[in-house]
N, C-alpha and C positions, 0 to 999 in steps of 0.2 A: 690264643695268647695265654701265657702262664700267669698264675696267680700273682707272682712277684711283680711282673710287668703291670698287671692291672692295679695292684696296690700303689705302685709308684705313679702311674698315670692319674689315678683318682686323687692322690694327695697333691700332685703338681697342679691339677686342674682347680682344686678347691683353693689352693694358695693364691692362684691368680684372680680369684673372685673378690679378694679383700680390697676394700677401698679405704683410703686412697691407694691407688696402685703405685708401686715403686719398681724400679728395674730389678729383675730376678735372674740370677745365674743358676742354671741347671747342670746336673752332672753330665760331663762329656760334651758340653756345648761351649764353643768359644764365647768369651764374654769380656768386654772392655769395661772395667769398673768406672762408674761415673764419679764425679767429684763429691756428690751428695750421698744421701742414704741409699742403700740397696740391700737386697737379701740374697743369700746363697743357700741353695737347697741340695742336700745330699742324703743318702740312705745307708743305714747299717742293717744288713740282713742278719738276723739272729738265727740260732738253731730252731728248726721246726719242733713243735710239741706233738707228741704222739700219745694222747691221753687214753686211747682205747686200743683194744686188740680185736680183731685181726687187721690186716693191711686194708688200704682203701680210704683211709681218712687220716688227715693230719691238719695242724694249724700252722700257718705261716706267721712269723713274728718279725716285724720290720720296725725300725725306729727311723722316722723322718726327722732329719736334723736341719733346722732353718737357722742360719746365722745372720742376724741383722747387723749391718755394718753402718755405723754413723761416724761422723767426724770427731776426732779426739779434741777435747778442749771446749766442747759445747754442752757438757753435762750429759746426763743419762735420760732425761725426760722423753725425748723423741724416740730413742731406741726401745725404751721400756714400754712406751705407749704402743709401738708397733708390735712388740712381743705380746702384749696383752690382747691386741686385736687378733693375732694368730691363735692364742689360747682360746679366745671366745669363739673363733671360727671352727677350731678342731676340738669342740667340747666333748667331755666324757659322755658316753652313751650315743654319740653320733654313729649312724650306720650309712655307709655309702655303697653303691653298686657300680662296678665297672665290668663290662662284659657280663660274664656269668659269675663273677666273684663278688661276694658280700664282704665288705670291709668294716671292721668295728674299732672304735676307740673306747677302750675299757678303763683308761686312767686319764686324769686331768693332765694336760701337757705341762712339762716342767720348764720354767724360765730360769736360766742360769745366771750367774753373776757376770757383770760387765768385765770384759778383759781388754785392756789397752794393748794394741799391737801397732807399732810404728805410728802412723798418723790417724789410726782408726780406733774406734771403740766397738767391740764385738759383743753382742748378747745372743747366746744360743737359746733356741726353743726346741725341746725334745718331745716328739709326739710318738707314742707307741701305737702301732697299727697291727691288727690281727685279722686273719682271714681263714675261714673254714674251707678246706679243700677235700673234695670227694673224688676218688678215681675209680 
């Protein structure tokens, strides 16, 4: 399995360990949003880093984006509390292993500003993930 797939799988698996559990929408999977709070997970694959020469080593860089969706008009406390739980779970210096891939969190996850969209209030949590890849 590729390092990118391993990074995504490890991040999704860790996200599901957070309690209390809430419904989660994953990339490419059908999802019927509930009337209450839920989270949507997607990934932005950044350019790999090639810090050394010759070939055979690079670093994969992926941003896991978790969008917490709460009901508009109920304030921000619940969605910000959930965002903080995610930040605490994906803390800076965490190392995960998936398959043969070691995944690192090198920066504290960023909690973005609340964005009202239709009847929802969305708070993004951006998690930078890196993995060392040797071929």
